[in-house]
C-alpha positions in Angstrom: 190.4 122.6 139.2 188.3 120.2 141.1 190.0 118.0 143.6 188.1 114.6 144.2 186.8 114.3 147.5 187.6 111.3 149.8 183.7 110.9 150.3 183.3 109.5 146.8 182.7 105.8 146.6 185.6 103.7 146.4 186.0 100.0 145.6 187.1 97.3 148.0 190.8 96.8 148.8 191.3 93.9 146.5 193.7 91.0 147.5 196.3 91.8 144.9 196.4 95.6 146.2 197.6 94.8 149.7 201.4 94.8 149.1 204.5 95.5 151.1 204.5 99.1 149.8 200.9 99.7 151.0 201.8 98.5 154.4 204.7 100.7 154.7 202.9 103.7 152.9 201.0 103.7 156.4 203.5 102.3 158.7 206.4 104.4 157.4 204.9 107.8 158.4 203.6 106.5 161.7 207.2 105.3 162.5 208.5 108.6 161.6 206.0 110.4 163.8 206.7 108.1 166.8 210.4 108.9 166.3 210.0 112.8 166.3 207.8 112.8 169.3 210.7 112.4 172.0 212.3 115.5 170.6 209.5 117.5 172.4 210.6 116.1 175.7 214.2 116.6 174.9 213.6 120.4 174.0 211.3 120.9 177.0 213.7 119.3 179.4 216.5 121.5 178.0 214.5 124.6 178.1 213.7 124.1 181.8 217.1 123.0 182.5 218.4 126.3 181.2 216.7 127.8 184.2 219.0 126.0 186.5 216.2 124.7 189.1 216.3 121.0 189.6 212.6 121.3 191.2 211.3 122.7 187.8 212.6 119.7 185.9 211.1 117.4 188.3 207.8 119.3 188.1 207.7 118.9 184.3 208.6 115.2 184.4 205.8 114.7 187.0 203.1 116.7 185.3 204.1 115.0 182.0 203.6 111.5 183.5 200.1 112.5 184.5 199.1 113.7 181.0 200.8 110.7 179.4 198.7 108.4 181.6 195.4 110.4 180.9 195.9 110.7 177.1 197.2 107.1 176.8 193.9 105.8 178.5 192.0 107.7 175.9 194.1 106.7 172.9 190.9 104.6 171.8 189.9 107.8 170.1 192.5 107.3 167.5 192.5 103.5 167.3 188.8 103.2 167.1 188.4 106.2 164.7 191.1 104.4 162.4 189.2 101.2 162.2 185.7 102.6 161.9 186.7 104.9 159.1 188.7 102.4 157.3 185.7 100.0 157.5 183.5 102.8 156.1 186.1 103.4 153.2 186.1 99.7 152.4 182.3 99.5 152.3 182.2 102.6 150.0 179.9 104.4 152.5 180.8 108.1 152.1 178.0 109.3 154.6 179.5 107.0 157.4 183.0 108.2 156.8 181.8 111.8 157.5 179.5 110.5 160.5 182.4 108.7 162.0 184.4 111.8 162.2 181.6 113.8 163.8 180.8 111.0 166.4 184.3 110.7 167.4 185.0 114.6 167.6 181.7 114.9 169.8 183.1 112.1 172.1 186.4 113.8 172.3 184.9 117.0 173.2 182.6 115.6 175.9 185.7 113.8 177.4 187.9 116.9 177.1 185.4 119.2 178.7 184.8 116.6 181.5 188.5 116.6 182.3 188.4 120.5 182.5 185.4 120.3 184.8 187.0 117.8 187.1 190.5 119.2 186.9 190.8 119.9 190.8 190.0 116.3 191.6 192.3 114.9 189.0 195.1 117.0 190.2 194.4 116.0 193.9 194.5 112.4 193.2 197.3 112.3 190.7 199.8 114.5 192.7 198.7 112.9 196.0 199.6 109.4 194.6 203.0 110.6 193.2 203.9 112.3 196.5 206.7 114.6 195.2 208.3 117.3 197.4 206.4 120.5 198.1 208.5 122.7 195.6 208.1 120.0 192.9 204.4 119.4 193.5 203.7 123.3 193.3 205.4 123.8 190.0 203.8 120.6 188.6 200.4 121.7 189.6 201.0 125.1 187.8 201.9 123.1 184.7 198.9 121.0 185.2 196.3 123.6 185.4 197.4 125.3 182.2 197.8 122.2 180.1 194.6 120.7 181.1 192.7 123.2 179.0 194.3 121.5 176.1 192.4 118.2 176.6 189.6 118.7 174.1 192.0 119.9 171.4 194.5 117.2 172.2 191.8 114.4 172.1 190.3 116.0 169.0 193.7 115.6 167.3 193.6 112.0 168.1 190.4 111.8 166.2 191.6 113.7 163.2 194.9 111.7 163.1 192.8 108.5 163.3 190.3 109.6 160.7 193.1 110.6 158.2 195.0 107.3 158.6 191.7 105.5 158.3 191.4 107.1 154.9 194.9 105.9 154.1 196.3 109.3 154.3 199.2 108.7 156.7 201.5 111.2 155.1 199.0 113.9 155.7 198.6 112.8 159.3 202.5 112.8 159.6 202.7 116.2 158.3 200.2 117.6 160.6 201.8 115.9 163.7 205.2 117.2 162.6 203.8 120.8 162.1 202.3 120.7 165.7 205.7 119.5 167.3 207.6 122.0 165.6 205.3 124.8 166.6 205.4 123.3 170.1 209.1 123.5 170.1 209.3 126.9 168.9 206.6 128.2 171.4 208.5 126.5 174.2 211.9 128.1 173.3 210.2 131.4 173.2 208.0 131.3 176.3 210.6 129.5 178.4 214.1 130.6 177.4 213.0 133.8 175.8 210.3 135.1 178.3 211.4 133.0 181.3 207.9 131.6 182.1 209.2 128.3 183.7 206.9 125.3 183.8 203.9 127.4 182.9 205.7 128.4 179.7 206.1 124.7 178.7 202.4 124.0 179.5 201.2 127.1 177.5 203.3 126.1 174.6 201.7 122.5 174.5 198.2 124.2 174.9 198.7 126.6 172.0 200.4 123.8 169.9 197.3 121.6 170.3 194.9 124.3 169.5 196.7 125.2 166.3 197.0 121.5 165.4 193.3 121.0 165.8 192.5 124.0 163.8 194.9 123.0 161.0 193.5 119.5 161.2 189.9 120.7 160.8 190.9 122.7 157.8 192.5 119.7 156.2 189.5 117.7 156.9 187.1 120.1 155.4 189.2 120.3 152.1 189.0 116.6 151.9 185.4 116.6 152.4 184.8 119.1 149.6 184.8 122.2 151.9 181.8 121.3 154.0 181.0 118.6 156.6 177.8 117.9 154.9 176.5 115.9 157.8 173.5 113.8 158.0 172.3 114.4 161.5 170.2 111.2 161.4 173.2 109.1 160.3 175.5 110.7 162.9 173.0 109.9 165.9 172.0 106.6 164.5 171.6 104.6 167.7 173.1 101.4 166.5 176.2 103.0 165.0 176.6 105.2 168.1 176.3 102.2 170.4 178.8 100.3 168.3 181.3 103.1 168.6 180.8 103.4 172.4 181.3 99.5 172.7 184.5 99.4 170.6 186.0 102.4 172.5 184.9 100.9 175.9 186.7 97.6 175.0 189.9 99.5 173.8 189.9 101.6 176.9 189.7 98.7 179.3 192.3 96.8 177.2 194.6 99.9 177.6 193.9 100.4 181.3 195.0 96.7 181.6 198.3 97.4 179.7 199.0 100.5 181.8 198.2 98.4 185.0 200.9 95.9 183.9 203.6 98.4 183.5 202.6 100.3 186.6 203.0 97.0 188.5 206.4 96.4 186.9 207.6 99.9 188.0 206.1 99.5 191.6 207.9 96.1 192.0 211.2 97.7 190.7 210.9 100.5 193.3 210.4 98.0 196.0 213.9 96.5 195.1 215.5 99.7 195.7 216.3 103.0 193.9 219.1 101.5 191.6 216.9 98.7 190.4 214.1 101.2 189.8 216.4 103.4 187.7 218.0 100.6 185.8 214.6 99.3 184.9 213.6 102.8 183.8 216.7 102.6 181.5 215.9 99.3 180.1 212.2 100.0 179.5 213.5 102.2 176.8 214.3 99.0 174.9 210.6 98.4 174.8 209.8 102.0 174.0 212.4 102.2 171.0 211.1 98.8 169.6 207.5 100.1 169.9 208.2 103.1 167.7 208.6 100.7 164.9 206.1 98.0 165.8 203.3 100.6 166.5 203.7 101.8 163.0 203.0 98.4 161.7 200.0 98.0 164.2 198.6 101.4 162.7 198.9 99.8 159.2 197.1 96.7 160.3 194.2 98.9 161.8 193.8 100.6 158.4 194.3 97.9 156.1 192.4 95.3 157.9 189.6 97.7 158.7 189.3 98.5 155.1 189.3 94.8 154.0 186.8 94.0 156.7 184.4 96.8 155.5 184.7 95.5 151.8 184.1 92.0 152.9 187.4 91.2 151.3 188.6 87.9 152.9 191.7 87.5 150.6 192.7 91.0 151.0 192.2 90.7 154.9 194.4 87.6 155.0 197.1 89.3 152.8 197.2 92.2 155.1 197.4 90.0 158.3 200.3 87.9 156.7 202.4 91.1 155.7 201.9 92.8 159.1 202.7 89.7 161.1 205.7 89.0 158.9 207.2 92.5 159.3 206.4 92.7 163.0 208.1 89.6 163.8 211.2 90.7 161.5 211.3 94.2 163.2 211.0 92.7 166.7 213.8 90.2 166.0 216.0 92.9 164.5 215.3 95.2 167.5 216.3 92.5 169.9 219.4 91.6 168.1 220.4 95.3 167.9 219.9 95.5 171.8 221.9 92.3 172.3 224.8 93.8 170.3 224.7 97.5 171.4 222.7 97.5 174.6 225.6 98.4 176.8 226.6 101.4 174.8 223.0 102.6 174.8 222.7 102.0 178.6 226.0 104.1 179.0 224.4 106.8 176.8 221.2 107.1 178.9 222.7 107.3 182.3 226.1 108.5 183.7 225.7 106.8 187.0 228.1 103.8 187.4 225.8 102.1 189.8 222.7 102.4 187.5 224.9 101.2 184.5 226.2 98.1 186.4 222.3 97.2 187.5 221.1 97.7 184.1 223.8 95.5 182.5 222.8 92.6 184.8 219.4 92.4 183.2 220.2 93.8 179.8 220.1 90.4 178.0 216.6 89.4 179.2 215.3 93.1 178.5 216.7 92.9 175.0 214.3 90.1 174.3 211.4 92.3 174.8 210.9 93.6 171.3 210.9 90.0 169.9 208.6 88.8 172.6 206.0 91.6 172.1 206.2 91.6 168.1 203.0 89.4 167.8 201.1 91.4 170.3 201.6 94.5 168.5 200.7 93.0 165.1 197.7 91.4 166.3 196.6 94.3 168.3 196.2 96.2 165.0 194.4 93.4 163.3 191.9 93.1 166.1 191.2 96.7 166.3 190.9 97.0 162.5 188.4 94.2 162.4 186.8 95.6 165.5 187.3 92.4 167.5 187.7 94.5 170.4 185.7 92.4 172.9 188.2 89.5 172.2 191.1 91.8 172.3 190.0 93.0 175.8 189.2 89.6 177.0 192.5 88.2 175.9 194.6 91.2 177.4 192.9 90.4 180.8 193.8 86.8 180.4 197.4 87.7 179.5 197.5 90.1 182.5 196.6 87.2 184.8 199.3 85.0 183.4 201.6 87.8 184.0 200.7 88.0 187.7 200.9 84.4 188.0 204.4 84.4 186.5 205.6 87.0 188.8 204.3 85.0 191.9 206.1 82.0 190.5 209.4 83.8 189.8 209.4 86.4 192.7 212.3 84.5 194.4 214.5 85.4 191.6 214.1 89.2 192.3 214.3 91.5 189.3 215.2 88.8 186.9 212.0 87.1 187.8 210.2 90.4 187.3 211.6 90.8 183.9 210.8 87.1 183.1 207.3 87.6 184.0 207.0 90.8 181.6 208.4 88.7 178.8 205.7 86.1 179.5 203.0 88.8 179.5 204.2 90.1 176.2 204.3 86.7 174.5 201.0 85.6 176.0 199.4 88.5 174.5 200.4 87.7 170.9 200.0 84.0 171.3 196.5 84.1 172.8 195.4 86.4 169.8 197.0 84.1 167.3 195.1 81.1 168.9 191.9 83.0 168.6 192.6 84.4 165.2 190.9 81.6 163.0 187.8 81.6 164.9 187.2 85.1 164.6 188.1 85.3 160.9 185.6 82.5 160.1 183.0 84.3 162.2 183.6 87.6 160.3 183.9 86.4 156.7 182.3 82.9 156.8 183.2 80.7 153.8 182.5 83.6 151.3 185.0 84.8 148.8 185.8 88.3 148.1 185.0 90.2 145.0 187.8 90.2 142.7 
């Protein structure tokens, strides 16, 4: 029986097809995937904790932060691939959909191999800055020098996930991620608890999971492409399209670096206020993290729906996607903030047993609870801007918001940690409001006064 290939031409989105159901057909699996990811950290921590050495727990935490930073910085491989694939899907360009996958995998491979080649320098810089104890650093380095070999596969998995989401196959992407996570959990338990390999076992489990995930992902991609890549080399290496991909990815990377810088500054200022404040802020930042599990899913839906509508030159469909994503983002942001206002104290108690840290966190709980609502527009518009590949403006507006953040911190620094949280809320609000202000101009430039095909 013949299974239709996704490379067959498809029509545009159509304004009547962008529905609440279509938004959540993409956002829902992304939300579930986000919620399952912390399970990996829990299992890894429990497995290492079973060995009874505090230095090993610290080592895994330290090395994991390094990889979180590295892979977050290269998150453009997923976001950019979603947008460019969705635009090719909307335009009915089957050749370009194949070429986007090939180009992005090529970039992922080059970056991954560069990280492996420069691993000694990366480790020296990362662990030198973190300044852990000798025992923790030694174990963390052992973890690092094993897991770094997963870089090409981990980044390749970003590409495959983005490509699948760009084709509106979020359920397939979710199934792939869950399979990788389950394999990782099983391998961690076997290698650490069963064989006693310590931090190296956790790293090896992740390496094997990324390799297996990439292999399975490529099989899935080939099946969707009719069993063969069928690449047009001239199309893959088309100068204009390669340059466009590089520019889009560059802008997203700069934007992400600015975002990482904002939270790094927040953490460093909390550390200056003392260990209790630092710990309390770490607990309260989970309010943002939990809210992001849901808001990021809606941003991913925006990347696909707005990208596809943009590729199809479907202005009504694009506008409908924007309204639905922004509406649901604001709703989820408000609901998350309300939940934290009501249940924040219980959540704090569940995350730490230290009476001092609990008391410190409760002092700032109400202001931290506002973060999901403050950031809702930013998540929604980030997805819209990526989908439409308005990445230069997204980059510039992020930098402007970062400047406002530093200015707000300077103005409120006399209020201590409360002033720091106020500055962070202003940063989150500024990101969304600046993008909302710029939106109409960019929409007009993209679609002009033309109407979509019905």
